[in-house]
Structure formats: structure tokens, C-alpha cells
C-alpha positions as CSV (number, residue, x, y, z in Angstrom):
1,M,-44.3,5.2,72.5
2,T,-41.2,6.9,74.0
3,R,-39.3,3.6,74.2
4,T,-40.0,3.0,70.5
5,I,-38.7,6.5,69.4
6,V,-35.6,6.1,71.6
7,K,-34.9,2.7,70.1
8,A,-35.4,4.1,66.5
9,A,-33.1,7.0,67.3
10,R,-30.4,4.6,68.5
11,T,-30.7,2.5,65.4
12,I,-30.4,5.4,63.0
13,R,-27.5,6.8,65.0
14,S,-25.6,3.6,64.7
15,I,-26.3,3.4,61.0
16,V,-25.0,6.9,60.4
17,E,-21.9,6.3,62.5
18,S,-21.0,3.3,60.3
19,N,-21.8,5.4,57.2
20,R,-23.1,2.2,55.6
21,L,-26.5,3.6,54.8
22,T,-25.2,6.9,53.4
23,R,-23.0,5.0,50.9
24,T,-25.7,2.6,50.0
25,V,-28.9,4.6,49.7
26,G,-27.9,8.3,49.6
27,R,-29.0,11.2,51.7
28,G,-32.8,10.8,51.4
29,A,-32.9,7.3,53.1
30,I,-32.0,8.6,56.6
31,V,-35.0,11.0,56.4
32,A,-37.1,8.1,55.1
33,A,-36.1,5.7,57.8
34,L,-36.9,8.3,60.5
35,M,-40.3,9.0,59.0
36,L,-41.1,5.3,59.0
37,C,-40.1,4.9,62.6
38,T,-42.1,8.1,63.7
39,L,-45.2,7.0,61.8
40,T,-45.1,3.5,63.4
41,A,-44.6,5.0,66.9
42,A,-47.5,7.5,66.6
43,A,-50.1,5.2,64.9
44,Q,-53.6,5.2,66.4
45,T,-55.6,2.1,66.8
46,W,-58.8,1.6,64.7
47,E,-60.9,1.6,67.9
48,E,-59.5,5.0,68.9
49,V,-60.2,6.4,65.4
50,R,-63.7,5.0,65.2
51,D,-64.8,6.5,68.5
52,S,-63.1,9.9,68.0
53,E,-64.5,13.0,66.4
54,D,-61.0,14.1,65.3
55,Y,-60.9,11.6,62.4
56,L,-62.7,10.8,59.1
57,Y,-62.8,7.2,58.1
58,G,-63.9,5.1,55.2
59,E,-64.9,1.4,55.2
60,G,-64.6,-1.0,52.4
61,W,-65.7,-4.6,51.7
62,G,-64.8,-6.9,48.9
63,K,-63.9,-10.4,47.7
64,T,-60.2,-9.4,47.9
65,V,-58.2,-7.0,50.1
66,A,-57.4,-4.9,47.1
67,E,-61.1,-4.5,46.3
68,A,-61.9,-3.6,49.9
69,E,-59.0,-1.1,50.0
70,Q,-60.3,0.7,47.0
71,Q,-63.8,0.9,48.3
72,A,-62.5,2.2,51.7
73,L,-60.5,4.8,49.8
74,N,-63.5,5.9,47.8
75,N,-65.7,6.1,50.9
76,L,-63.0,8.2,52.7
77,I,-62.7,10.5,49.7
78,S,-66.4,11.1,49.7
79,K,-66.3,12.1,53.3
80,I,-63.3,14.4,52.7
81,A,-65.2,16.1,49.9
82,T,-68.2,16.6,52.1
83,N,-66.1,18.0,54.9
84,V,-64.3,20.6,52.8
85,S,-66.8,21.4,50.0
86,G,-68.8,23.8,52.1
87,S,-66.0,26.3,52.4
88,A,-64.1,25.5,49.2
89,Q,-63.8,28.1,46.5
90,T,-63.5,25.6,43.7
91,K,-66.3,25.7,41.1
92,L,-66.1,22.9,38.5
93,S,-68.5,22.9,35.6
94,V,-69.7,19.3,35.8
95,S,-73.4,18.7,35.0
96,S,-75.6,16.5,37.0
97,G,-79.3,15.6,36.6
98,G,-81.4,18.1,34.7
99,G,-78.4,20.2,33.6
100,K,-78.1,21.7,37.1
101,L,-74.8,21.9,39.0
102,D,-74.3,19.9,42.2
103,E,-71.4,21.7,43.9
104,Q,-70.6,18.8,46.2
105,S,-70.4,16.3,43.4
106,Q,-68.2,18.8,41.5
107,F,-65.7,19.1,44.4
108,Q,-65.8,15.4,45.1
109,Q,-64.8,14.8,41.5
110,T,-61.7,16.9,42.2
111,V,-60.9,15.1,45.4
112,N,-61.3,11.8,43.6
113,T,-58.1,12.7,41.7
114,Y,-56.3,11.8,44.9
115,S,-55.6,8.1,44.4
116,Q,-53.8,5.7,46.7
117,A,-50.6,7.0,45.1
118,T,-51.2,10.7,45.9
119,L,-53.4,10.8,49.0
120,T,-51.0,11.2,51.8
121,N,-51.3,11.4,55.6
122,T,-53.8,8.5,55.8
123,R,-53.6,5.2,57.6
124,Q,-55.4,1.9,56.9
125,K,-56.0,-1.4,58.6
126,V,-57.2,-4.8,57.2
127,L,-59.7,-6.0,59.7
128,Q,-60.8,-9.1,57.8
129,R,-59.1,-10.9,54.9
130,E,-60.5,-12.9,51.9
131,P,-63.0,-14.2,50.9
132,E,-65.0,-11.4,52.7
133,A,-62.3,-8.7,53.1
134,Y,-63.0,-5.7,55.3
135,V,-60.7,-2.7,55.3
136,V,-60.8,0.7,57.0
137,R,-58.9,3.8,56.1
138,W,-58.7,7.1,58.0
139,I,-57.3,10.6,58.2
140,K,-57.1,13.1,61.0
141,I,-59.3,16.1,60.2
142,S,-56.5,18.5,61.1
143,E,-54.4,16.8,58.4
144,I,-56.8,17.4,55.6
145,E,-55.2,20.7,54.6
146,K,-52.0,18.8,54.0
147,I,-53.7,16.9,51.2
148,F,-53.7,20.1,49.2
149,E,-50.3,21.2,50.2
150,A,-48.5,18.6,48.1
151,R,-50.4,19.6,45.0
152,K,-49.8,23.3,45.7
153,R,-46.0,22.5,45.9
154,K,-46.2,20.6,42.6
155,A,-47.9,23.4,40.8
156,K,-45.2,25.8,42.0
157,D,-42.5,23.4,40.9
158,M,-44.2,23.4,37.4
159,V,-44.1,27.2,37.4
160,E,-40.4,27.1,38.2
161,A,-39.9,24.6,35.3
162,A,-41.8,26.9,33.0
163,L,-39.5,29.9,33.9
164,R,-36.4,27.8,33.2
165,A,-37.9,26.6,29.9
166,E,-38.5,30.3,28.9
167,K,-34.8,31.0,29.1
168,K,-34.0,28.0,26.9
169,G,-36.6,28.8,24.3
170,K,-38.6,25.6,24.9
171,A,-42.0,27.0,24.3
172,D,-43.6,23.5,24.5
173,D,-42.3,23.1,28.1
174,V,-43.4,26.6,28.9
175,L,-47.0,26.1,27.8
176,R,-47.3,22.6,29.2
177,N,-46.0,23.5,32.7
178,Y,-48.0,26.7,33.0
179,Y,-51.2,25.0,31.9
180,W,-50.7,22.0,34.0
181,A,-49.9,24.2,37.0
182,L,-53.1,26.2,36.4
183,T,-55.2,23.1,36.2
184,L,-53.7,21.7,39.5
185,L,-54.3,25.0,41.2
186,K,-58.0,24.9,40.1
187,S,-58.4,21.6,41.9
188,L,-57.3,23.0,45.3
189,Q,-59.6,23.9,48.1
190,Y,-58.7,27.6,47.9
191,P,-57.1,28.1,44.5
192,N,-57.1,31.9,44.5
193,E,-55.2,32.1,47.8
194,V,-52.0,30.6,46.3
195,T,-49.5,33.3,45.5
196,Y,-46.1,33.4,43.8
197,R,-43.2,35.9,44.2
198,D,-41.4,36.6,40.9
199,E,-37.8,37.5,40.3
200,D,-38.5,41.2,40.9
201,G,-40.1,40.4,44.3
202,K,-43.7,41.1,43.1
203,E,-46.4,38.9,44.6
204,H,-49.0,37.4,42.2
205,V,-52.1,35.4,42.6
206,L,-50.8,32.3,40.8
207,T,-54.0,31.3,39.0
208,N,-54.1,34.7,37.3
209,W,-50.4,34.8,36.7
210,C,-50.4,31.4,34.9
211,K,-53.1,32.6,32.6
212,E,-51.1,35.8,31.9
213,K,-47.9,33.9,31.2
214,L,-49.8,31.6,28.9
215,D,-51.1,34.5,26.9
216,D,-47.7,36.1,26.9
217,T,-46.2,33.0,25.5
218,F,-48.7,32.8,22.7
219,D,-48.0,36.5,21.9
220,D,-44.2,35.7,21.8
221,L,-44.7,32.8,19.4
222,K,-44.7,33.8,15.7
223,V,-45.0,31.5,12.7
224,V,-44.6,32.5,9.0
225,F,-44.6,30.8,5.6
226,D,-41.1,30.0,4.3
227,S,-41.5,27.9,1.2
228,R,-43.7,25.3,-0.5
229,D,-42.9,22.1,-2.4
230,G,-46.2,20.7,-3.7
231,D,-48.4,19.9,-0.7
232,D,-45.5,20.3,1.8
233,V,-45.3,23.8,3.4
234,K,-42.2,24.8,5.3
235,L,-42.9,27.1,8.3
236,A,-40.6,29.2,10.4
237,F,-41.3,29.5,14.1
238,T,-39.8,32.1,16.4
239,Y,-40.2,32.7,20.2
240,K,-39.2,36.0,21.6
241,G,-37.5,36.9,18.3
242,K,-35.3,33.8,18.1
243,P,-35.9,30.4,16.5
244,V,-38.0,28.4,18.9
245,N,-36.2,25.6,20.5
246,S,-39.3,23.4,20.5
247,V,-43.0,23.9,20.2
248,D,-45.9,21.6,19.3
249,Y,-49.0,22.4,17.2
250,R,-51.9,21.0,15.2
251,Y,-53.6,22.5,12.1
252,W,-57.0,22.2,10.5
253,D,-56.7,20.3,7.3
254,G,-60.2,21.0,6.1
255,Q,-61.8,17.9,7.7
256,G,-60.4,17.9,11.2
257,W,-57.4,18.7,13.5
258,T,-54.3,16.8,12.7
259,A,-52.1,14.9,15.1
260,V,-49.6,16.8,17.1
261,I,-46.6,18.1,15.1
262,S,-43.4,19.3,16.5
263,A,-41.3,22.3,15.4
264,K,-37.7,22.1,16.4
265,D,-35.0,24.8,16.2
266,G,-37.4,27.1,14.4
267,W,-38.6,24.8,11.6
268,S,-41.5,22.5,10.7
269,V,-43.3,21.3,7.7
270,L,-47.1,20.7,7.4
271,E,-48.5,18.4,4.8
272,L,-51.6,19.8,3.1
273,A,-54.4,17.6,2.0
274,P,-54.1,16.9,-1.8
275,G,-55.7,19.6,-3.8
276,Y,-56.0,22.0,-0.9
277,A,-56.8,25.4,-2.5
278,G,-57.1,27.6,0.5
279,K,-54.9,30.7,1.0
280,Q,-54.3,30.1,4.7
281,V,-54.4,27.4,7.3
282,Q,-55.4,27.7,11.0
283,L,-52.8,26.5,13.5
284,Q,-53.3,25.8,17.2
285,F,-50.4,25.7,19.5
286,E,-50.6,22.7,21.8
287,Y,-50.9,23.6,25.5
288,E,-53.1,21.1,27.2
289,Y,-50.9,18.0,26.4
290,F,-53.6,15.4,27.3
291,G,-51.6,12.8,25.4
292,E,-48.4,13.4,27.4
293,A,-50.2,13.6,30.7
294,K,-49.8,9.9,31.1
295,I,-46.3,10.6,32.2
296,D,-47.8,11.9,35.4
297,K,-50.9,10.0,36.7
298,E,-51.9,12.8,39.1
299,V,-51.9,15.4,36.3
300,E,-53.8,13.1,34.0
301,D,-56.5,12.6,36.6
302,V,-56.8,16.3,37.3
303,L,-57.0,17.2,33.6
304,N,-59.9,14.7,33.2
305,A,-61.7,16.1,36.3
306,V,-61.3,19.8,36.0
307,K,-62.9,21.8,33.2
308,G,-60.4,23.1,30.7
309,T,-59.3,26.7,30.4
310,P,-59.9,27.9,26.8
311,M,-57.0,29.8,25.3
312,P,-58.2,31.7,22.2
313,A,-54.7,33.2,21.7
314,S,-53.4,29.6,20.9
315,H,-55.0,29.9,17.5
316,V,-53.2,31.6,14.6
317,N,-53.8,31.9,10.9
318,V,-50.9,31.3,8.6
319,Y,-50.9,32.5,4.9
320,L,-49.6,30.0,2.4
321,E,-47.5,32.5,0.5
322,S,-44.9,34.9,1.6
323,N,-45.6,38.6,2.2
324,E,-41.9,39.3,2.8
325,S,-39.5,41.1,0.4
326,K,-36.5,39.1,-0.8
327,K,-34.3,41.2,1.6
328,E,-36.6,40.5,4.6
329,A,-36.7,36.8,3.8
330,K,-32.9,36.6,3.4
331,A,-32.4,38.4,6.8
332,R,-34.9,36.1,8.5
333,Q,-33.3,32.9,7.1
334,Q,-29.9,34.2,8.2
335,M,-31.2,34.8,11.7
336,M,-32.8,31.3,11.8
337,A,-29.5,29.8,10.8
338,T,-27.3,31.6,13.4
339,E,-29.4,32.5,16.4
340,S,-30.3,30.1,19.3
341,F,-31.4,30.2,22.9
342,S,-28.0,29.1,24.2
343,T,-27.7,29.6,27.9
344,N,-23.9,29.1,27.9
345,S,-22.5,31.6,30.4
346,V,-18.9,30.3,30.7
347,E,-16.0,31.6,28.6
348,T,-16.4,30.0,25.2
349,K,-13.8,28.3,23.1
350,A,-13.6,28.2,19.4
351,A,-16.1,26.1,17.6
352,P,-15.0,22.7,16.2
353,K,-13.3,23.2,12.9
354,A,-15.7,23.5,9.9
355,V,-15.1,21.4,6.8
356,D,-16.3,23.5,3.9
357,K,-13.7,23.1,1.2
358,G,-11.8,20.3,-0.5
359,K,-12.5,16.8,-1.7
360,E,-13.9,15.7,1.6
361,A,-16.4,18.5,1.8
362,T,-17.6,17.9,-1.8
363,A,-18.0,14.2,-1.3
364,C,-20.0,14.6,1.9
365,K,-22.2,17.3,0.5
366,T,-23.0,15.2,-2.6
367,A,-23.8,12.2,-0.4
368,V,-26.2,14.3,1.7
369,E,-28.0,15.6,-1.4
370,R,-28.4,12.0,-2.8
371,L,-29.6,10.8,0.6
372,V,-32.3,13.5,0.8
373,Q,-33.6,12.7,-2.7
374,A,-33.7,9.0,-1.8
375,V,-35.7,9.6,1.3
376,R,-38.1,11.9,-0.5
377,Q,-38.6,9.4,-3.3
378,K,-38.5,6.4,-1.0
379,K,-35.8,4.9,-3.1
380,Y,-33.6,3.8,-0.2
381,Q,-31.7,1.1,-2.0
382,S,-30.3,3.6,-4.5
383,V,-28.0,5.0,-1.8
384,R,-26.7,1.7,-0.4
385,D,-23.2,2.6,-1.7
386,L,-23.1,5.7,0.6
387,F,-22.9,3.5,3.8
388,T,-20.7,1.1,5.6
389,D,-22.5,-2.1,6.7
390,G,-23.1,-0.6,10.2
391,G,-24.3,2.7,8.8
392,W,-26.7,1.0,6.4
393,D,-28.2,-1.0,9.3
394,M,-28.8,2.2,11.2
395,F,-30.3,3.9,8.1
396,T,-32.7,1.0,7.6
397,K,-33.9,1.4,11.2
398,L,-34.1,5.2,10.7
399,V,-36.5,5.0,7.7
400,Q,-38.6,2.4,9.5
401,Y,-39.0,4.7,12.6
402,G,-42.4,6.0,11.7
403,R,-43.2,7.7,8.4
404,A,-39.9,9.5,7.6
405,K,-39.8,12.8,5.8
406,V,-37.1,15.3,5.1
407,L,-38.0,18.8,6.4
408,D,-34.9,20.8,5.7
409,S,-31.4,20.2,4.4
410,D,-30.6,23.9,3.5
411,N,-28.6,24.6,6.6
412,I,-26.3,21.6,7.0
413,R,-22.9,22.1,8.6
414,M,-19.9,19.9,8.3
415,L,-17.5,19.7,11.2
416,D,-14.2,18.0,11.6
417,S,-14.2,15.2,14.2
418,D,-10.7,13.8,14.7
419,G,-10.1,13.6,11.0
420,S,-13.6,12.5,10.0
421,V,-16.6,14.6,9.0
422,V,-19.8,15.0,11.0
423,V,-22.8,16.6,9.2
424,R,-25.3,18.4,11.3
425,G,-28.5,20.3,10.3
426,L,-30.4,17.6,8.4
427,R,-33.9,17.9,9.8
428,M,-36.5,15.1,9.5
429,S,-40.0,14.3,10.9
430,F,-41.3,10.9,11.9
431,S,-45.0,10.3,12.2
432,F,-46.9,7.5,13.9
433,D,-50.5,6.7,13.2
434,K,-51.2,3.6,15.3
435,G,-52.4,4.0,18.8
436,V,-51.2,7.4,20.0
437,R,-50.9,9.6,16.9
438,R,-47.8,11.6,17.1
439,S,-45.1,13.3,14.9
440,F,-41.6,14.0,16.1
441,V,-39.0,16.3,14.6
442,E,-35.4,15.3,14.9
443,D,-32.1,16.7,13.8
444,V,-30.3,13.8,12.0
445,V,-26.6,13.7,12.5
446,L,-24.5,11.8,9.9
447,A,-20.9,10.7,10.7
448,F,-18.7,9.9,7.8
449,N,-15.6,7.7,8.1
450,P,-12.2,8.7,6.5
451,E,-13.4,7.0,3.2
452,Q,-16.4,9.3,3.1
453,K,-18.9,6.5,3.9
454,I,-21.7,7.1,6.4
455,D,-20.7,5.1,9.4
456,N,-23.1,6.3,12.1
457,I,-26.5,8.1,12.4
458,A,-27.9,9.8,15.5
459,F,-30.6,12.1,16.6
460,G,-29.2,15.5,17.6
461,L,-29.9,17.1,21.0
462,G,-30.9,20.4,19.4
463,K,-29.1,23.6,18.6
464,T,-29.3,25.1,22.1
465,A,-27.8,22.0,23.8
466,E,-25.3,21.7,21.0
467,D,-24.1,25.3,21.5
468,D,-24.0,24.7,25.3
469,I,-21.7,21.7,24.9
470,L,-19.7,22.4,21.7
471,Y,-18.8,26.0,22.7
472,K,-18.3,25.3,26.4
473,G,-15.0,26.7,27.5
474,V,-14.2,24.2,30.2
475,W,-13.1,21.3,28.1
476,E,-10.9,20.7,25.1
477,E,-12.5,20.3,21.7
478,Q,-12.1,16.5,21.6
479,S,-13.9,16.2,25.0
480,R,-16.7,18.4,23.9
481,M,-17.3,16.4,20.7
482,A,-17.1,13.1,22.6
483,I,-19.7,14.2,25.2
484,M,-22.0,15.4,22.4
485,N,-21.6,12.2,20.4
486,F,-22.3,10.0,23.5
487,L,-25.5,11.8,24.4
488,E,-26.8,11.7,20.9
489,N,-26.0,8.1,20.4
490,Y,-27.5,7.2,23.7
491,K,-30.8,9.0,22.9
492,T,-30.9,7.5,19.4
493,A,-30.3,3.9,20.6
494,Y,-33.6,3.9,22.6
495,A,-35.6,5.4,19.6
496,L,-34.2,2.9,17.1
497,K,-34.3,0.1,19.7
498,R,-30.5,-0.6,19.3
499,L,-30.0,-3.1,22.1
500,D,-26.6,-3.9,20.7
501,Y,-25.4,-0.4,21.2
502,I,-27.0,-0.1,24.6
503,S,-25.3,-3.3,25.7
504,S,-21.9,-2.0,24.4
505,V,-22.0,1.3,26.4
506,F,-22.9,-0.2,29.7
507,D,-19.9,-1.6,31.7
508,D,-20.4,-5.2,32.6
509,D,-20.2,-4.2,36.3
510,A,-22.2,-1.0,35.9
511,V,-24.5,0.1,38.8
512,I,-27.9,0.3,37.1
513,I,-30.7,1.7,39.4
514,T,-34.2,1.8,38.1
515,G,-37.2,3.4,39.9
516,T,-40.6,2.1,40.9
517,V,-43.2,3.8,43.1
518,V,-45.1,1.7,45.6
519,R,-47.6,2.4,48.4
520,R,-46.3,2.0,51.9
521,A,-47.6,-1.1,53.7
522,N,-48.1,-1.2,57.5
523,K,-44.9,-3.0,58.1
524,T,-41.2,-2.2,58.2
525,V,-39.5,-1.6,54.9
526,S,-36.4,-3.8,54.4
527,M,-33.4,-2.7,52.4
528,E,-31.8,-5.6,50.6
529,N,-29.6,-6.0,47.6
530,Q,-28.5,-2.4,48.0
531,S,-32.1,-1.1,47.2
532,Q,-32.6,2.6,47.9
533,I,-35.7,4.1,49.4
534,S,-37.1,7.5,49.9
535,Q,-40.5,8.3,51.3
536,E,-43.1,11.1,51.2
537,G,-46.3,10.4,52.9
538,N,-47.7,7.0,51.7
539,L,-45.1,6.7,48.9
540,I,-42.0,4.6,48.8
541,I,-39.8,5.2,45.8
542,K,-37.7,2.1,45.5
543,K,-34.7,2.3,43.4
544,N,-33.8,-1.3,42.6
545,R,-30.3,-2.2,41.5
546,Q,-30.3,-4.4,38.4
547,T,-27.5,-6.2,36.7
548,K,-26.7,-5.3,33.1
549,D,-28.4,-8.5,31.9
550,E,-31.5,-7.9,33.9
551,Y,-31.7,-4.3,32.6
552,L,-31.3,-5.4,29.0
553,R,-33.9,-8.2,29.3
554,N,-36.5,-5.7,30.6
555,L,-35.6,-3.2,27.9
556,K,-36.0,-5.8,25.2
557,R,-39.6,-6.5,26.4
558,C,-40.3,-2.8,26.4
559,F,-39.1,-2.4,22.8
560,E,-41.2,-5.3,21.6
561,R,-44.5,-4.0,22.9
562,N,-44.1,-0.4,21.7
563,E,-44.4,0.9,18.2
564,F,-42.2,3.8,19.1
565,V,-40.0,5.1,21.8
566,N,-38.9,8.7,22.0
567,I,-36.7,10.4,24.6
568,R,-36.7,14.2,25.1
569,F,-33.9,15.7,27.2
570,S,-35.0,19.0,28.9
571,N,-31.5,19.8,30.0
572,N,-28.1,18.2,30.3
573,D,-25.8,19.4,33.0
574,V,-22.3,17.9,32.7
575,I,-19.8,17.7,35.5
576,K,-16.2,16.5,35.0
577,L,-15.2,14.0,37.7
578,G,-12.0,14.5,39.7
579,T,-11.0,10.9,39.2
580,G,-8.5,11.7,36.4
581,G,-8.9,11.2,32.7
582,E,-12.1,11.8,30.7
583,S,-14.8,10.8,33.1
584,Y,-18.1,12.8,33.5
585,A,-21.3,12.8,35.4
586,I,-24.3,13.8,33.2
587,Q,-27.5,14.9,34.9
588,I,-30.5,14.8,32.5
589,A,-34.1,15.8,32.9
590,Q,-35.8,13.2,30.7
591,D,-39.3,12.8,29.3
592,Y,-39.9,9.3,28.0
593,Y,-42.7,8.6,25.5
594,S,-43.8,5.4,23.9
595,T,-47.0,3.9,22.4
596,T,-48.2,2.4,25.7
597,Y,-46.3,4.2,28.5
598,G,-44.7,7.5,29.5
599,D,-42.9,8.8,32.4
600,K,-40.6,11.7,33.4
601,G,-37.7,11.9,35.8
602,Y,-34.1,12.6,36.2
603,L,-31.2,10.4,35.0
604,M,-27.6,10.6,36.1
605,L,-25.0,8.9,34.0
606,M,-21.4,8.5,35.0
607,V,-19.5,7.7,31.9
608,D,-15.9,7.1,31.0
609,I,-15.0,8.5,27.6
610,N,-11.2,8.1,27.7
611,D,-11.8,6.0,24.6
612,P,-14.3,8.2,22.7
613,E,-15.1,5.4,20.3
614,H,-16.1,3.1,23.1
615,P,-17.7,5.1,26.0
616,L,-18.6,3.1,29.1
617,I,-21.4,3.9,31.5
618,K,-20.3,3.0,35.1
619,L,-23.5,4.2,36.8
620,R,-27.0,4.9,35.8
621,T,-29.6,6.2,38.3
622,W,-33.2,7.4,37.9
623,Q,-35.5,9.3,40.2
624,P,-39.0,10.5,39.4
625,E,-38.6,13.9,40.9
626,K,-36.2,16.0,42.9
627,D,-36.0,14.8,46.5
628,P,-37.4,17.5,48.8
629,Q,-34.4,17.1,51.1
630,F,-31.5,17.1,48.7
631,G,-32.6,17.6,45.1
632,L,-30.9,15.4,42.5
633,Y,-28.5,12.6,43.0
634,E,-24.9,13.6,42.6
635,P,-21.7,11.6,42.0
636,G,-20.7,11.8,45.6
637,D,-23.8,10.0,46.7
638,F,-22.5,6.7,45.3
């Protein structure tokens, strides 16, 4: 064993000295390589495990190795549950025969949420292959506690994410992260022993604190009637006294709960059933997010295994008429139009120049009014003359992106963009009824060319992100507008499945790294074709480099099998590169939703916008979570 470790150390030292590994795979790979070597060196034989009282093991048989592996895992999990359930504090309300509770089966259901992807610190051996496969899997008893440590860390990471979301007014992320953290904590062996120290240094029992923070969030969320147009009711949402950045809800339509509806930048519209005569409707703020849990398999499994935590405060009644005076309504509408949860802390520069007078302003305003009426009446062809050919193609895709409806056009703003006009503030919703029922709210941004024709359409990032970029004092106005336009066009291209645009913004020689997560096999991991690896327990996160053509082919297949694709950016940190000119690295926390699939992770885009009309992505990386050793990838890692 000593010779093996010495040999591994020499190998890693030679790699570091050449600096080849650092350039190719980043900081996490050195740690991963060392872990692989150490695990290999310290491995026990099956015979030693079988005859020792220091291990738990599971056996599996099957027609295939995969079937035997799963059976061995299930057998091991059963023994783990038996080993720890006697002292565990977890109490899950799962009924067994006769309506009585079987505590061991309850806890085993929780332990069953540890799959081959999340159960770490285990080893396995294939003793016999097909057609009568025999696999054994084992864990050292002293290592069992570590099974729960990873989940504990994940819950605390979610609490940190919720605290960051509070500052940005993203109530949906606040509720989701606190509730998912609470549910993960409930699945631990000793859930009430996990504590958290807040910013003031006060220690909290985290299960209790998550519940308190959820209730506080519901208390801070307010929703009031704004106006009504037939069966469409416009609602105003605030969070901590400001327009909520984003929040999701359902309402009772008299027959059942609707699909999830999003409110964005303080506004949403609910559609009453025809002839609805009630004076109020009941809303429930979404907090469980079962539908979105598919972006994280571990969370999805735990939500299905652990009894939910009822949140009565999530229900509110909204009256379908205003009880405000005209003065109060005007003051609220003014606040909704001007306030935001901007976290911009740097010295601000003047906002981009507003276009509110003259022939250009009149023409653009008239065009928007016509466009709104056409969408509401579904008479799309009547506004063909407002668009260039490219703009019309995008508008056609827009109104085909789900069931399109205009929510609000009262607060549009017209900004000068290098001699042209960009209109912001047109809010629309898009509903999907097939498969996963969902409704998204988007700010639709219209770009007019010098002839006052609509030449481009994009989904905005939201008012908070807009303020943080457009008013950021570090860069000149043209740079700020170029960054905003790029991010919005990038996001929109995936929603509207614009392969042509995506192809145009990736440099032909771009470095494109996509991520996959695979289980570690009992053999050395090779690194070929500049693949990147990092490892935690039994996971290898392979970041495979693709060519531009390979990436586009895979993306086309994704678009073809999904009714909708929607990308949500949680934050967008922008760093100007010191390479000269207008080159930037953009780090983005991204939630990706589609009809059949979802994931979450972090993107980094290195983009050249020296020509604002033709930005070029030089590098695109993805990682599913922050690396425990070094966090997010940075430009210097490549």
C-alpha cells in the first residue's frame, strides 16, 4: 500500500510541475486524482469485508450486472436503515398494515432516497457476471455517519441560497430553498441536532429556523387587486414592501387548483372561469415545488419519501375589487413602477437615455399599442407591417411559445440604443397545458431599427438584473447595453428554439464544455480529449468538451422532444477581462426547465462584444454545483 501511495504522489507531483493538468482540467482535478489514488490504495478485499464485524454489506443477484448492482444496493440500504433506525430521531408518517406505524420501515424509506448517485463512501465488487450476475456492496460502519453529512451540507447550502434570494426579492427561490432544506433535514438521522449561525452570530436549530423563515416570507408577501378586464384580473405582488422580483402561486377557480402561475417584477394576471361571480379568490403561494424537483434527483426522492410540512400561511384571500382610495392606488402604482430589489452597490452612472418625445417615440408607442391589441385579439397578421422579416419570424415564434397573453403594457419605457429604440416593460404570460402544466411570465423587449420597424424580440432578465447592469458604474453606456442585449438574446434563443442565433453567437473554435454525472467504476479514470473530472465520493462529474457542431446537434434533438424550454437566471455576475477591448466573463446560476427534463447548475460564458451586433462566445462551461474545493470556475482556470 505504501508503494502505491508513493507512486501516486510522484505521478501527481510531475503533473503539477508540468502545469498541464491545471491548464486542462482546473483546480478540482488534482484533488480528484489524489482521491482516486487514495481510494484504490486503501481498498479492502471482499473476503476481509465479509469476515469483519466492522462492515455492513449487501448482496445482489440478477440476469445482468446492473440488476445485481441495484439489488445489492437495496440490500445494503436495508441493513443501514436497521443499523441506525434504533437511535434515529426521524419520525415519518408512513402507514403500514392496519394503519399502524412501523418506525423501521419509515426510516428505511428515508434511507432509500440514497441512490447509487448519492450514497457515498461505499465499495462494490462484481463476483460473477452474466447470465447469473452476483454483486456485493459494502460500507464501513464507522463511515455511515458520513452518509448524512453530505445531505446536511446540501441543506445548509440551500439556506445560504435562500438568504441571498431574500436580498434580491426572489420570493420563489426563498420559499423553495427553505422548504427543500427543511425536507432534507427531516430525512437525517438526527434532524434536530443540526444548527445554523445567522449573520448576527445567533445559533438556531435549523429545522425550526427554516419553518420560521418560511412563515416570515409568507407574512412579507402581499397581493392586492389592481384592475379587471372581463375575466382577467391584474394583481400586484409585493415582498418586504417592494415589487416582488418573482413568486409563484396557484388559485382556486371554483373546481380545482390551477397550474402554477408566475408573478414577475410585482405583476401577474389570473384568468377567472367564465361567469365567475365570487367576490374573492383563494391563492396559495407555491413552496413545495414538486414539479421543479426533477432538476435535483436527490431532492425529488426525499420529497416523495418524507411527509410534507403544511404551511397554512401560504393561503391568502384576494378580493376582486379595490378597497384603495384613488390616491392610495396611484401611490402604489408609482411605487411598483419605480422600486426594485437592485443589489447594485457600486457607484452608478446615468441611466441610458430615455426616448419619450418626438416622431420616433410616437411611432414606437403606436406600434406597441397595435401589437398589444393584435395579441389580445389573436389577429397577428394585422401587424405584419410593424416588423422586419427577421422581427416577424421572431414574433411568430413568440406567439407560438405556449398560450400567449399580454399582462401589462402600462409601464413601458423607451430607451435609446445607439440611435435605435428599445422598448422595455411589456409583460406577457405563456401557458403550457401538455405534460407539465406551467405558466411563465416574461418581460418582452422590443428593439426597433432606425425605420421604426421591430427588428428583434427578447425575454428580459427582470428589473433587478436590469438595474444591476444598466446602472452599473464600471462600464460605459454602450457596454452596459451590449451586455444586457446579449444575455437577453441568449436566454430567449433557448426558449424560442432559435438554433440559427445560437449557432451565430458561438465562435467556430469555441470551447464548449457540457456536464454529465456518472458513478465511479472500480478502475482508473482516464482523461482524454481534454475532459475534465472532479470527484466527490462515488461521483465523477465529467465535463466533456464538444465541438460547436456536436453541441448544436445535441441541442436540436433536445428542442425537438420538448414542448417548451425555459431558462431562469438566478444571478449574473459580470467580470471584464483584462485582454483588452470589450471581452467579458459572465457567471450565471441557471435553472433549466423543459417538458421532459430539468437541471440546475452554473454557466460561465466568456464573450467578445467588441462588435455589439455580433457577439461571440469563446468559452462555455457548466458545473452542476460549486466545487467544495474552489467554488465556481473562473476565467483564469482555462
